C-alpha atoms as an extended CHARMM CRD file, in Angstrom:
* protein
*
       292  EXT
         1         1  MET       CA             -0.0290000000       -0.0320000000        0.0560000000  PROA      1               0.0000000000
         2         2  ALA       CA              2.8100000000        2.4270000000        0.8850000000  PROA      2               0.0000000000
         3         3  LYS       CA              4.4610000000        1.7340000000       -2.4870000000  PROA      3               0.0000000000
         4         4  LEU       CA              1.1930000000        2.3540000000       -4.2640000000  PROA      4               0.0000000000
         5         5  ALA       CA              0.7050000000        5.6800000000       -2.4150000000  PROA      5               0.0000000000
         6         6  LYS       CA              4.1670000000        6.8070000000       -3.4280000000  PROA      6               0.0000000000
         7         7  GLN       CA              3.4020000000        5.9530000000       -7.0000000000  PROA      7               0.0000000000
         8         8  ASN       CA              0.2790000000        7.9520000000       -6.8550000000  PROA      8               0.0000000000
         9         9  ILE       CA              2.0390000000       10.9790000000       -5.4230000000  PROA      9               0.0000000000
        10        10  ALA       CA              4.7630000000       10.6880000000       -8.0800000000  PROA      10              0.0000000000
        11        11  TYR       CA              2.1070000000       10.5070000000      -10.7920000000  PROA      11              0.0000000000
        12        12  GLN       CA              0.2580000000       13.5890000000       -9.3420000000  PROA      12              0.0000000000
        13        13  ASP       CA              3.5850000000       15.4460000000       -9.1660000000  PROA      13              0.0000000000
        14        14  ARG       CA              4.1910000000       14.7750000000      -12.8400000000  PROA      14              0.0000000000
        15        15  MET       CA              0.7760000000       15.9820000000      -13.8620000000  PROA      15              0.0000000000
        16        16  ASP       CA              1.0140000000       19.0240000000      -11.6580000000  PROA      16              0.0000000000
        17        17  ARG       CA              4.3420000000       19.7340000000      -13.2770000000  PROA      17              0.0000000000
        18        18  VAL       CA              2.6440000000       19.8460000000      -16.6420000000  PROA      18              0.0000000000
        19        19  CYS       CA             -0.1120000000       22.1270000000      -15.4470000000  PROA      19              0.0000000000
        20        20  ASP       CA              2.4980000000       24.3970000000      -13.8630000000  PROA      20              0.0000000000
        21        21  TYR       CA              4.4810000000       24.4990000000      -17.0980000000  PROA      21              0.0000000000
        22        22  ILE       CA              1.3800000000       25.4750000000      -19.0230000000  PROA      22              0.0000000000
        23        23  ARG       CA              0.5410000000       28.3130000000      -16.5420000000  PROA      23              0.0000000000
        24        24  ALA       CA              4.1110000000       29.5510000000      -16.7520000000  PROA      24              0.0000000000
        25        25  ASN       CA              4.3210000000       29.4910000000      -20.5360000000  PROA      25              0.0000000000
        26        26  LEU       CA              0.9950000000       30.6220000000      -21.8590000000  PROA      26              0.0000000000
        27        27  ASP       CA              2.7280000000       32.6530000000      -24.5500000000  PROA      27              0.0000000000
        28        28  ALA       CA              4.7870000000       29.7540000000      -25.7700000000  PROA      28              0.0000000000
        29        29  ASP       CA              4.1050000000       26.9610000000      -28.2860000000  PROA      29              0.0000000000
        30        30  LEU       CA              2.5780000000       24.3730000000      -25.9980000000  PROA      30              0.0000000000
        31        31  SER       CA              2.9270000000       21.3620000000      -28.2730000000  PROA      31              0.0000000000
        32        32  VAL       CA              2.0020000000       17.9070000000      -27.0670000000  PROA      32              0.0000000000
        33        33  ASP       CA              5.5830000000       16.6340000000      -27.6860000000  PROA      33              0.0000000000
        34        34  ARG       CA              7.0010000000       19.2230000000      -25.3950000000  PROA      34              0.0000000000
        35        35  LEU       CA              4.3160000000       18.5480000000      -22.6260000000  PROA      35              0.0000000000
        36        36  CYS       CA              5.0270000000       14.8280000000      -22.8620000000  PROA      36              0.0000000000
        37        37  ARG       CA              8.7170000000       15.4840000000      -22.2330000000  PROA      37              0.0000000000
        38        38  ILE       CA              7.8110000000       17.6420000000      -19.2000000000  PROA      38              0.0000000000
        39        39  ALA       CA              5.4860000000       14.8610000000      -17.7730000000  PROA      39              0.0000000000
        40        40  LEU       CA              7.8530000000       12.0210000000      -18.7550000000  PROA      40              0.0000000000
        41        41  PHE       CA              4.9300000000       10.2240000000      -20.3700000000  PROA      41              0.0000000000
        42        42  SER       CA              4.6200000000        8.5960000000      -23.7500000000  PROA      42              0.0000000000
        43        43  LYS       CA              2.6710000000       10.7000000000      -26.2120000000  PROA      43              0.0000000000
        44        44  TYR       CA              0.5640000000        7.6590000000      -27.1260000000  PROA      44              0.0000000000
        45        45  HSD       CA             -1.0030000000        7.7250000000      -23.6250000000  PROA      45              0.0000000000
        46        46  PHE       CA             -0.5770000000       11.3370000000      -22.5680000000  PROA      46              0.0000000000
        47        47  HSD       CA             -3.9610000000       12.6840000000      -23.7350000000  PROA      47              0.0000000000
        48        48  ARG       CA             -5.9190000000       10.0090000000      -21.9160000000  PROA      48              0.0000000000
        49        49  GLN       CA             -3.8360000000       10.3510000000      -18.7970000000  PROA      49              0.0000000000
        50        50  PHE       CA             -4.1430000000       14.2050000000      -18.7870000000  PROA      50              0.0000000000
        51        51  SER       CA             -7.9430000000       13.9780000000      -19.2790000000  PROA      51              0.0000000000
        52        52  GLU       CA             -8.2710000000       11.4250000000      -16.5140000000  PROA      52              0.0000000000
        53        53  TYR       CA             -6.3800000000       13.6770000000      -14.1720000000  PROA      53              0.0000000000
        54        54  THR       CA             -7.8460000000       16.9820000000      -14.9690000000  PROA      54              0.0000000000
        55        55  GLY       CA            -11.2720000000       16.0630000000      -16.4380000000  PROA      55              0.0000000000
        56        56  ILE       CA            -10.6680000000       17.8910000000      -19.7090000000  PROA      56              0.0000000000
        57        57  ASN       CA             -8.3130000000       17.3820000000      -22.6130000000  PROA      57              0.0000000000
        58        58  VAL       CA             -5.0130000000       19.2910000000      -22.7280000000  PROA      58              0.0000000000
        59        59  PHE       CA             -6.0380000000       21.6300000000      -25.5580000000  PROA      59              0.0000000000
        60        60  ARG       CA             -9.1260000000       22.6610000000      -23.6090000000  PROA      60              0.0000000000
        61        61  PHE       CA             -6.9640000000       23.1350000000      -20.3910000000  PROA      61              0.0000000000
        62        62  ILE       CA             -4.6390000000       25.4570000000      -22.3780000000  PROA      62              0.0000000000
        63        63  GLN       CA             -7.4930000000       27.4710000000      -23.8580000000  PROA      63              0.0000000000
        64        64  LEU       CA             -9.2370000000       27.8250000000      -20.5270000000  PROA      64              0.0000000000
        65        65  THR       CA             -6.0630000000       28.9430000000      -18.7850000000  PROA      65              0.0000000000
        66        66  ARG       CA             -5.2980000000       31.5270000000      -21.4730000000  PROA      66              0.0000000000
        67        67  LEU       CA             -8.9120000000       32.7670000000      -21.2770000000  PROA      67              0.0000000000
        68        68  LYS       CA             -8.7030000000       33.0640000000      -17.4250000000  PROA      68              0.0000000000
        69        69  ARG       CA             -5.7440000000       35.4870000000      -17.8330000000  PROA      69              0.0000000000
        70        70  ALA       CA             -7.6880000000       37.3010000000      -20.5860000000  PROA      70              0.0000000000
        71        71  CYS       CA            -10.6460000000       37.8410000000      -18.1040000000  PROA      71              0.0000000000
        72        72  TYR       CA             -8.3960000000       39.3270000000      -15.5060000000  PROA      72              0.0000000000
        73        73  GLN       CA             -6.6730000000       41.5280000000      -18.1320000000  PROA      73              0.0000000000
        74        74  LEU       CA            -10.0540000000       42.7440000000      -19.3010000000  PROA      74              0.0000000000
        75        75  ALA       CA            -11.3400000000       43.4870000000      -15.8200000000  PROA      75              0.0000000000
        76        76  TYR       CA             -8.2140000000       44.9400000000      -14.1840000000  PROA      76              0.0000000000
        77        77  ARG       CA             -5.8390000000       46.0190000000      -17.0060000000  PROA      77              0.0000000000
        78        78  LEU       CA             -7.8650000000       48.7370000000      -18.7230000000  PROA      78              0.0000000000
        79        79  ASP       CA             -4.7280000000       49.9160000000      -20.4230000000  PROA      79              0.0000000000
        80        80  LEU       CA             -4.6160000000       46.8220000000      -22.5910000000  PROA      80              0.0000000000
        81        81  ARG       CA             -6.6460000000       46.8210000000      -25.8790000000  PROA      81              0.0000000000
        82        82  ILE       CA             -9.0930000000       44.0100000000      -26.3890000000  PROA      82              0.0000000000
        83        83  ILE       CA             -7.4040000000       43.1170000000      -29.6950000000  PROA      83              0.0000000000
        84        84  ASP       CA             -4.0080000000       42.7310000000      -27.9840000000  PROA      84              0.0000000000
        85        85  ILE       CA             -5.5720000000       40.5260000000      -25.2540000000  PROA      85              0.0000000000
        86        86  ALA       CA             -7.1500000000       38.4010000000      -27.9560000000  PROA      86              0.0000000000
        87        87  PHE       CA             -3.8080000000       37.8330000000      -29.7560000000  PROA      87              0.0000000000
        88        88  GLU       CA             -2.0680000000       37.2060000000      -26.4200000000  PROA      88              0.0000000000
        89        89  ALA       CA             -4.6230000000       34.4960000000      -25.7890000000  PROA      89              0.0000000000
        90        90  LYS       CA             -3.5380000000       32.9240000000      -29.1070000000  PROA      90              0.0000000000
        91        91  PHE       CA             -6.6840000000       33.6300000000      -31.1410000000  PROA      91              0.0000000000
        92        92  GLU       CA             -6.2210000000       34.3270000000      -34.7830000000  PROA      92              0.0000000000
        93        93  ASN       CA             -8.4600000000       37.4460000000      -34.7290000000  PROA      93              0.0000000000
        94        94  PRO       CA            -10.6700000000       39.3950000000      -32.3340000000  PROA      94              0.0000000000
        95        95  GLU       CA            -13.8080000000       37.8710000000      -33.9100000000  PROA      95              0.0000000000
        96        96  SER       CA            -12.8710000000       34.2230000000      -32.9890000000  PROA      96              0.0000000000
        97        97  PHE       CA            -11.7630000000       35.4900000000      -29.5120000000  PROA      97              0.0000000000
        98        98  ALA       CA            -15.1970000000       37.1540000000      -29.0740000000  PROA      98              0.0000000000
        99        99  ARG       CA            -17.1000000000       34.0880000000      -30.1940000000  PROA      99              0.0000000000
       100       100  ALA       CA            -15.2190000000       31.7080000000      -27.8480000000  PROA      100             0.0000000000
       101       101  PHE       CA            -15.4540000000       34.2190000000      -25.0080000000  PROA      101             0.0000000000
       102       102  LYS       CA            -19.2030000000       34.7570000000      -25.3120000000  PROA      102             0.0000000000
       103       103  LYS       CA            -19.8770000000       30.9750000000      -25.6270000000  PROA      103             0.0000000000
       104       104  LEU       CA            -17.9850000000       30.3130000000      -22.3950000000  PROA      104             0.0000000000
       105       105  PHE       CA            -18.9740000000       33.3910000000      -20.3100000000  PROA      105             0.0000000000
       106       106  GLY       CA            -22.2010000000       34.5970000000      -21.8220000000  PROA      106             0.0000000000
       107       107  GLN       CA            -20.7160000000       38.0540000000      -22.4650000000  PROA      107             0.0000000000
       108       108  THR       CA            -18.6240000000       39.5690000000      -25.1740000000  PROA      108             0.0000000000
       109       109  PRO       CA            -15.1560000000       40.7510000000      -24.1500000000  PROA      109             0.0000000000
       110       110  SER       CA            -16.2820000000       44.3930000000      -24.3210000000  PROA      110             0.0000000000
       111       111  GLN       CA            -19.3820000000       43.5920000000      -22.1180000000  PROA      111             0.0000000000
       112       112  PHE       CA            -17.2200000000       41.8110000000      -19.6750000000  PROA      112             0.0000000000
       113       113  ARG       CA            -14.7830000000       44.6590000000      -19.4910000000  PROA      113             0.0000000000
       114       114  LYS       CA            -17.6070000000       47.1970000000      -18.7800000000  PROA      114             0.0000000000
       115       115  GLN       CA            -19.4750000000       45.0950000000      -16.2240000000  PROA      115             0.0000000000
       116       116  PRO       CA            -18.0760000000       41.5700000000      -15.5680000000  PROA      116             0.0000000000
       117       117  GLN       CA            -20.6010000000       39.0400000000      -14.3580000000  PROA      117             0.0000000000
       118       118  TRP       CA            -18.2990000000       37.2600000000      -11.9520000000  PROA      118             0.0000000000
       119       119  GLN       CA            -20.9860000000       35.0560000000      -10.4090000000  PROA      119             0.0000000000
       120       120  THR       CA            -21.8210000000       33.6590000000      -13.8660000000  PROA      120             0.0000000000
       121       121  TRP       CA            -18.0790000000       33.3970000000      -14.5040000000  PROA      121             0.0000000000
       122       122  HSD       CA            -17.6580000000       31.1430000000      -11.4520000000  PROA      122             0.0000000000
       123       123  GLN       CA            -20.6340000000       28.9980000000      -12.2450000000  PROA      123             0.0000000000
       124       124  ASN       CA            -19.6260000000       28.3240000000      -15.8970000000  PROA      124             0.0000000000
       125       125  TYR       CA            -15.8620000000       28.4690000000      -15.7650000000  PROA      125             0.0000000000
       126       126  ARG       CA            -13.9680000000       26.1830000000      -13.4240000000  PROA      126             0.0000000000
       127       127  LEU       CA            -10.5140000000       24.9200000000      -14.1310000000  PROA      127             0.0000000000
       128       128  PRO       CA             -9.6200000000       21.6420000000      -12.3950000000  PROA      128             0.0000000000
       129       129  ALA       CA             -8.5220000000       22.2110000000       -8.8900000000  PROA      129             0.0000000000
       130       130  GLN       CA             -4.7340000000       21.9560000000       -8.4710000000  PROA      130             0.0000000000
       131       131  ARG       CA             -3.5280000000       19.7600000000       -5.6110000000  PROA      131             0.0000000000
       132       132  GLY       CA             -1.7060000000       22.0550000000       -3.1270000000  PROA      132             0.0000000000
       133       133  LYS       CA              1.9400000000       21.1690000000       -2.7940000000  PROA      133             0.0000000000
       134       134  LEU       CA              2.7430000000       20.4970000000        0.8750000000  PROA      134             0.0000000000
       135       135  ASP       CA              6.4600000000       21.4790000000        0.6780000000  PROA      135             0.0000000000
       136       136  MET       CA              6.0360000000       23.4820000000        3.7850000000  PROA      136             0.0000000000
       137       137  GLN       CA              8.0780000000       26.4530000000        4.8020000000  PROA      137             0.0000000000
       138       138  ILE       CA              6.8100000000       27.2830000000        8.3010000000  PROA      138             0.0000000000
       139       139  GLU       CA              8.0760000000       29.9720000000       10.6660000000  PROA      139             0.0000000000
       140       140  ILE       CA              6.9080000000       31.7050000000       13.8280000000  PROA      140             0.0000000000
       141       141  VAL       CA              7.5120000000       35.4390000000       13.3940000000  PROA      141             0.0000000000
       142       142  THR       CA              6.5940000000       38.6950000000       14.9610000000  PROA      142             0.0000000000
       143       143  PHE       CA              4.2720000000       40.6880000000       12.6960000000  PROA      143             0.0000000000
       144       144  GLU       CA              4.5080000000       44.3780000000       13.0190000000  PROA      144             0.0000000000
       145       145  GLN       CA              1.2760000000       46.3180000000       13.6500000000  PROA      145             0.0000000000
       146       146  THR       CA              0.1390000000       47.6350000000       10.3250000000  PROA      146             0.0000000000
       147       147  LYS       CA             -2.3260000000       50.3470000000        9.4500000000  PROA      147             0.0000000000
       148       148  VAL       CA             -4.3820000000       49.3860000000        6.4180000000  PROA      148             0.0000000000
       149       149  ALA       CA             -7.0030000000       50.8330000000        4.0870000000  PROA      149             0.0000000000
       150       150  VAL       CA             -9.8770000000       48.2730000000        3.8930000000  PROA      150             0.0000000000
       151       151  LEU       CA            -12.6820000000       47.5090000000        1.5430000000  PROA      151             0.0000000000
       152       152  GLU       CA            -15.0160000000       45.1710000000        3.3500000000  PROA      152             0.0000000000
       153       153  HSD       CA            -16.3950000000       42.4940000000        1.1140000000  PROA      153             0.0000000000
       154       154  ARG       CA            -19.5640000000       40.9780000000        2.4810000000  PROA      154             0.0000000000
       155       155  GLY       CA            -21.4990000000       38.4020000000        0.4200000000  PROA      155             0.0000000000
       156       156  PRO       CA            -20.7870000000       35.3760000000       -1.8750000000  PROA      156             0.0000000000
       157       157  VAL       CA            -17.1810000000       34.6580000000       -2.6570000000  PROA      157             0.0000000000
       158       158  GLU       CA            -18.1080000000       34.5700000000       -6.3420000000  PROA      158             0.0000000000
       159       159  THR       CA            -18.5790000000       38.4020000000       -6.1810000000  PROA      159             0.0000000000
       160       160  LEU       CA            -15.2330000000       39.0380000000       -4.5830000000  PROA      160             0.0000000000
       161       161  ASN       CA            -13.7820000000       40.1230000000       -7.8250000000  PROA      161             0.0000000000
       162       162  ASP       CA            -16.2650000000       42.9260000000       -8.0300000000  PROA      162             0.0000000000
       163       163  SER       CA            -14.9760000000       44.2040000000       -4.7020000000  PROA      163             0.0000000000
       164       164  ILE       CA            -11.3850000000       43.8400000000       -5.9320000000  PROA      164             0.0000000000
       165       165  ALA       CA            -12.2180000000       46.1970000000       -8.8440000000  PROA      165             0.0000000000
       166       166  VAL       CA            -13.6650000000       48.7380000000       -6.5050000000  PROA      166             0.0000000000
       167       167  PHE       CA            -10.6080000000       48.5870000000       -4.2530000000  PROA      167             0.0000000000
       168       168  ILE       CA             -8.2660000000       48.9860000000       -7.3150000000  PROA      168             0.0000000000
       169       169  GLU       CA            -10.3630000000       51.9850000000       -8.3400000000  PROA      169             0.0000000000
       170       170  TRP       CA             -9.8570000000       53.5110000000       -4.8350000000  PROA      170             0.0000000000
       171       171  ARG       CA             -6.1240000000       52.8310000000       -4.9230000000  PROA      171             0.0000000000
       172       172  LYS       CA             -5.7190000000       54.5590000000       -8.2600000000  PROA      172             0.0000000000
       173       173  ALA       CA             -8.0180000000       57.4800000000       -7.5090000000  PROA      173             0.0000000000
       174       174  SER       CA             -6.6400000000       58.3020000000       -4.0480000000  PROA      174             0.0000000000
       175       175  GLY       CA             -3.0210000000       57.4080000000       -4.5440000000  PROA      175             0.0000000000
       176       176  LEU       CA             -2.8410000000       56.5680000000       -0.8700000000  PROA      176             0.0000000000
       177       177  SER       CA             -1.8990000000       52.8950000000       -1.0920000000  PROA      177             0.0000000000
       178       178  PRO       CA             -0.1670000000       52.3270000000       -4.4890000000  PROA      178             0.0000000000
       179       179  LYS       CA              0.2370000000       48.6920000000       -5.2830000000  PROA      179             0.0000000000
       180       180  SER       CA              3.8760000000       49.1700000000       -6.3540000000  PROA      180             0.0000000000
       181       181  THR       CA              5.0630000000       50.5170000000       -2.9950000000  PROA      181             0.0000000000
       182       182  CYS       CA              2.5280000000       49.3750000000       -0.4160000000  PROA      182             0.0000000000
       183       183  ASN       CA              1.6860000000       45.8600000000        0.8210000000  PROA      183             0.0000000000
       184       184  THR       CA             -1.5400000000       44.1540000000       -0.1120000000  PROA      184             0.0000000000
       185       185  TYR       CA             -3.3420000000       41.9330000000        2.3850000000  PROA      185             0.0000000000
       186       186  GLY       CA             -6.4890000000       39.9240000000        2.6830000000  PROA      186             0.0000000000
       187       187  LEU       CA             -8.3420000000       39.1820000000        5.9700000000  PROA      187             0.0000000000
       188       188  ALA       CA            -10.1920000000       35.8950000000        5.8490000000  PROA      188             0.0000000000
       189       189  TYR       CA            -12.9170000000       36.0330000000        8.4510000000  PROA      189             0.0000000000
       190       190  ASP       CA            -14.7720000000       32.9840000000        7.0800000000  PROA      190             0.0000000000
       191       191  ASP       CA            -14.1540000000       29.7150000000        5.1590000000  PROA      191             0.0000000000
       192       192  PRO       CA            -16.2040000000       29.8910000000        1.9960000000  PROA      192             0.0000000000
       193       193  GLU       CA            -16.6110000000       26.1410000000        2.0800000000  PROA      193             0.0000000000
       194       194  THR       CA            -18.4430000000       26.2110000000        5.4210000000  PROA      194             0.0000000000
       195       195  THR       CA            -20.1150000000       29.6560000000        5.4110000000  PROA      195             0.0000000000
       196       196  ALA       CA            -23.4400000000       30.5680000000        3.8860000000  PROA      196             0.0000000000
       197       197  PRO       CA            -22.7230000000       32.7790000000        0.8410000000  PROA      197             0.0000000000
       198       198  GLU       CA            -24.5490000000       35.7630000000        2.2600000000  PROA      198             0.0000000000
       199       199  ASN       CA            -22.5140000000       35.6010000000        5.4590000000  PROA      199             0.0000000000
       200       200  PHE       CA            -19.0470000000       35.3910000000        3.8420000000  PROA      200             0.0000000000
       201       201  ARG       CA            -16.7240000000       38.1180000000        5.0280000000  PROA      201             0.0000000000
       202       202  PHE       CA            -13.2990000000       39.1110000000        3.5090000000  PROA      202             0.0000000000
       203       203  ASP       CA            -11.3820000000       42.4280000000        3.8360000000  PROA      203             0.0000000000
       204       204  LEU       CA             -9.2740000000       43.6350000000        0.9880000000  PROA      204             0.0000000000
       205       205  CYS       CA             -6.3870000000       45.7130000000        2.4360000000  PROA      205             0.0000000000
       206       206  GLY       CA             -3.4740000000       48.0000000000        1.4420000000  PROA      206             0.0000000000
       207       207  SER       CA             -1.0200000000       49.3810000000        3.8160000000  PROA      207             0.0000000000
       208       208  VAL       CA             -1.2220000000       53.1090000000        4.4790000000  PROA      208             0.0000000000
       209       209  ASP       CA              0.7210000000       55.7010000000        6.6250000000  PROA      209             0.0000000000
       210       210  HSD       CA             -2.3500000000       57.7660000000        7.5900000000  PROA      210             0.0000000000
       211       211  ASP       CA             -6.0600000000       57.3620000000        8.2380000000  PROA      211             0.0000000000
       212       212  VAL       CA             -8.2180000000       57.0940000000        5.0300000000  PROA      212             0.0000000000
       213       213  PRO       CA            -10.4650000000       60.0900000000        4.3460000000  PROA      213             0.0000000000
       214       214  ASP       CA            -14.1250000000       59.6140000000        3.3900000000  PROA      214             0.0000000000
       215       215  ASN       CA            -14.3180000000       58.3030000000       -0.1750000000  PROA      215             0.0000000000
       216       216  PRO       CA            -17.1080000000       57.1330000000       -2.5740000000  PROA      216             0.0000000000
       217       217  GLN       CA            -15.7400000000       53.5270000000       -2.6300000000  PROA      217             0.0000000000
       218       218  GLY       CA            -16.3470000000       52.9730000000        1.1340000000  PROA      218             0.0000000000
       219       219  VAL       CA            -12.8000000000       52.1970000000        2.0170000000  PROA      219             0.0000000000
       220       220  VAL       CA            -12.0450000000       52.6460000000        5.7490000000  PROA      220             0.0000000000
       221       221  THR       CA             -9.1290000000       52.4640000000        8.0550000000  PROA      221             0.0000000000
       222       222  LYS       CA             -8.3200000000       49.4200000000       10.1910000000  PROA      222             0.0000000000
       223       223  THR       CA             -5.2180000000       47.8530000000       11.8770000000  PROA      223             0.0000000000
       224       224  ILE       CA             -3.7520000000       44.5320000000       11.5650000000  PROA      224             0.0000000000
       225       225  PRO       CA             -2.4020000000       44.0450000000       15.1670000000  PROA      225             0.0000000000
       226       226  GLY       CA              1.1790000000       43.1630000000       15.8010000000  PROA      226             0.0000000000
       227       227  GLY       CA              2.1900000000       39.9840000000       17.5370000000  PROA      227             0.0000000000
       228       228  ARG       CA              3.4260000000       36.4440000000       17.1540000000  PROA      228             0.0000000000
       229       229  CYS       CA              2.1640000000       34.6070000000       14.0790000000  PROA      229             0.0000000000
       230       230  VAL       CA              2.8150000000       31.3040000000       12.3840000000  PROA      230             0.0000000000
       231       231  VAL       CA              3.4500000000       32.0150000000        8.7060000000  PROA      231             0.0000000000
       232       232  ILE       CA              3.5900000000       29.5270000000        5.8380000000  PROA      232             0.0000000000
       233       233  HSD       CA              4.8830000000       30.3670000000        2.4360000000  PROA      233             0.0000000000
       234       234  HSD       CA              2.7580000000       29.5480000000       -0.6660000000  PROA      234             0.0000000000
       235       235  VAL       CA              3.8420000000       29.6480000000       -4.2640000000  PROA      235             0.0000000000
       236       236  GLY       CA              1.1290000000       29.0930000000       -6.9380000000  PROA      236             0.0000000000
       237       237  PRO       CA             -2.5620000000       29.8360000000       -7.5600000000  PROA      237             0.0000000000
       238       238  HSD       CA             -4.5480000000       31.2820000000       -4.7640000000  PROA      238             0.0000000000
       239       239  GLU       CA             -7.1120000000       28.5340000000       -5.2850000000  PROA      239             0.0000000000
       240       240  ALA       CA             -4.4290000000       25.9660000000       -4.1020000000  PROA      240             0.0000000000
       241       241  MET       CA             -3.8380000000       27.5800000000       -0.7370000000  PROA      241             0.0000000000
       242       242  GLY       CA             -6.5470000000       25.4810000000        0.9470000000  PROA      242             0.0000000000
       243       243  ASP       CA             -4.3190000000       22.4570000000        1.6190000000  PROA      243             0.0000000000
       244       244  LYS       CA             -1.7910000000       24.6570000000        3.4850000000  PROA      244             0.0000000000
       245       245  ILE       CA             -4.5430000000       26.4410000000        5.4620000000  PROA      245             0.0000000000
       246       246  ARG       CA             -6.0530000000       23.1190000000        6.4750000000  PROA      246             0.0000000000
       247       247  PHE       CA             -2.6270000000       21.7920000000        7.4500000000  PROA      247             0.0000000000
       248       248  LEU       CA             -1.9990000000       24.7360000000        9.7280000000  PROA      248             0.0000000000
       249       249  TYR       CA             -5.4000000000       24.4100000000       11.4910000000  PROA      249             0.0000000000
       250       250  GLY       CA             -5.7300000000       20.6310000000       11.4460000000  PROA      250             0.0000000000
       251       251  THR       CA             -2.2230000000       19.3240000000       11.8710000000  PROA      251             0.0000000000
       252       252  TRP       CA              0.3380000000       21.9860000000       12.8610000000  PROA      252             0.0000000000
       253       253  LEU       CA             -1.7900000000       23.7390000000       15.4990000000  PROA      253             0.0000000000
       254       254  PRO       CA             -2.8330000000       20.7210000000       17.5330000000  PROA      254             0.0000000000
       255       255  GLU       CA              0.7110000000       19.4250000000       17.5800000000  PROA      255             0.0000000000
       256       256  SER       CA              2.3410000000       22.8150000000       18.4110000000  PROA      256             0.0000000000
       257       257  ASN       CA              0.8840000000       23.5120000000       21.8600000000  PROA      257             0.0000000000
       258       258  GLU       CA              0.2170000000       26.9990000000       20.5080000000  PROA      258             0.0000000000
       259       259  GLU       CA             -3.0710000000       28.9480000000       20.8250000000  PROA      259             0.0000000000
       260       260  LEU       CA             -4.6600000000       31.2580000000       18.3640000000  PROA      260             0.0000000000
       261       261  ARG       CA             -5.2130000000       34.9900000000       19.0750000000  PROA      261             0.0000000000
       262       262  ASP       CA             -8.7010000000       36.5410000000       18.4740000000  PROA      262             0.0000000000
       263       263  PHE       CA             -7.8970000000       37.7480000000       14.9510000000  PROA      263             0.0000000000
       264       264  PRO       CA             -8.5470000000       36.0090000000       11.6440000000  PROA      264             0.0000000000
       265       265  CYS       CA             -6.2110000000       34.2110000000        9.3420000000  PROA      265             0.0000000000
       266       266  PHE       CA             -4.7270000000       36.7170000000        6.8810000000  PROA      266             0.0000000000
       267       267  PHE       CA             -2.7460000000       36.7260000000        3.6970000000  PROA      267             0.0000000000
       268       268  HSD       CA              0.0850000000       38.9310000000        2.4040000000  PROA      268             0.0000000000
       269       269  TYR       CA              0.0700000000       38.9540000000       -1.3660000000  PROA      269             0.0000000000
       270       270  LEU       CA              3.6420000000       39.6100000000       -2.4860000000  PROA      270             0.0000000000
       271       271  ASN       CA              2.6000000000       39.7910000000       -6.1730000000  PROA      271             0.0000000000
       272       272  LEU       CA             -0.6840000000       39.5490000000       -8.0370000000  PROA      272             0.0000000000
       273       273  PHE       CA             -2.3160000000       37.9000000000      -11.0690000000  PROA      273             0.0000000000
       274       274  PRO       CA             -2.2720000000       38.7960000000      -13.9700000000  PROA      274             0.0000000000
       275       275  ASP       CA              0.9340000000       40.7810000000      -13.3230000000  PROA      275             0.0000000000
       276       276  VAL       CA              2.7270000000       37.4370000000      -13.0350000000  PROA      276             0.0000000000
       277       277  PRO       CA              1.6880000000       33.9580000000      -14.1390000000  PROA      277             0.0000000000
       278       278  GLU       CA             -0.3900000000       32.0280000000      -11.6490000000  PROA      278             0.0000000000
       279       279  ASN       CA              2.2740000000       29.5790000000      -10.8300000000  PROA      279             0.0000000000
       280       280  GLU       CA              4.5660000000       32.4660000000       -9.8170000000  PROA      280             0.0000000000
       281       281  LEU       CA              2.1480000000       33.9740000000       -7.3040000000  PROA      281             0.0000000000
       282       282  ILE       CA              3.7050000000       34.2560000000       -3.8790000000  PROA      282             0.0000000000
       283       283  THR       CA              1.4960000000       34.4730000000       -0.7400000000  PROA      283             0.0000000000
       284       284  ASP       CA              2.3480000000       34.3810000000        2.9200000000  PROA      284             0.0000000000
       285       285  ILE       CA             -0.3730000000       32.8790000000        5.0020000000  PROA      285             0.0000000000
       286       286  TYR       CA             -0.5840000000       34.0410000000        8.6590000000  PROA      286             0.0000000000
       287       287  LEU       CA             -2.3030000000       32.6090000000       11.7550000000  PROA      287             0.0000000000
       288       288  PRO       CA             -2.0410000000       34.9340000000       14.7430000000  PROA      288             0.0000000000
       289       289  LEU       CA             -0.8050000000       33.2740000000       17.9910000000  PROA      289             0.0000000000
       290       290  LYS       CA             -1.0750000000       34.2090000000       21.6030000000  PROA      290             0.0000000000
       291       291  ASP       CA              2.1200000000       35.3000000000       23.3130000000  PROA      291             0.0000000000
       292       292  ALA       CA              4.2570000000       32.4400000000       24.5490000000  PROA      292             0.0000000000
């Protein structure tokens, strides 16, 4: 049984390596021959193996991954032209891009840019979940008290991207917490898997030096308190952080003799998608601990 388990993990690692390679090389020629060499699989069996692991064929996975980046570019990179986004997603022309986009999301790219329907996006567009890599880098650190500008998201996790757009609008309009020079955090009050959608709470945060004045976006001032925290380093898509969070709560904490402080789990986003490929995203996950 142990040998079989090791074989399964090795197989998963090889498939994850292919998915990571695709995410990191969306602008490259992702030929099957090249992907087979990455996976160390025979090309005669690769298609079936990939489909069994992800639930879709490799060509569909590549297209969906490119379209995911296109969605975030449309919503958050207003400086990019739709025609350039279409070509970057490897479509021959804007018309074929628009047809594929509308078929998948129910909106044209221009409609999505003006008013993205993120709830429909989540319902109709789900890439296969990536298994979180548990190559843990765990430390206990002292987090410095940090004043933050906060947009409070309240409601279904599927609408979180709408709140992100509002927070980005405030950052650009106010100039008080520029992404390039200030830290970006997320305060996770609730687990979306166990919380009713209408009760889900998440704070979008950017570090600031001074209190935030009244503003039309509803951004307010809060403080992330200083103190001891256990922090775990995560590299890869945000959707894959769940395994590490569950490990901290379910395995590390009971074995550590530590106790949690009365403050939620929070994330420090060291970079953001689509500025970097998803597999290059770096996030530190913090659990606040009581003083020793």
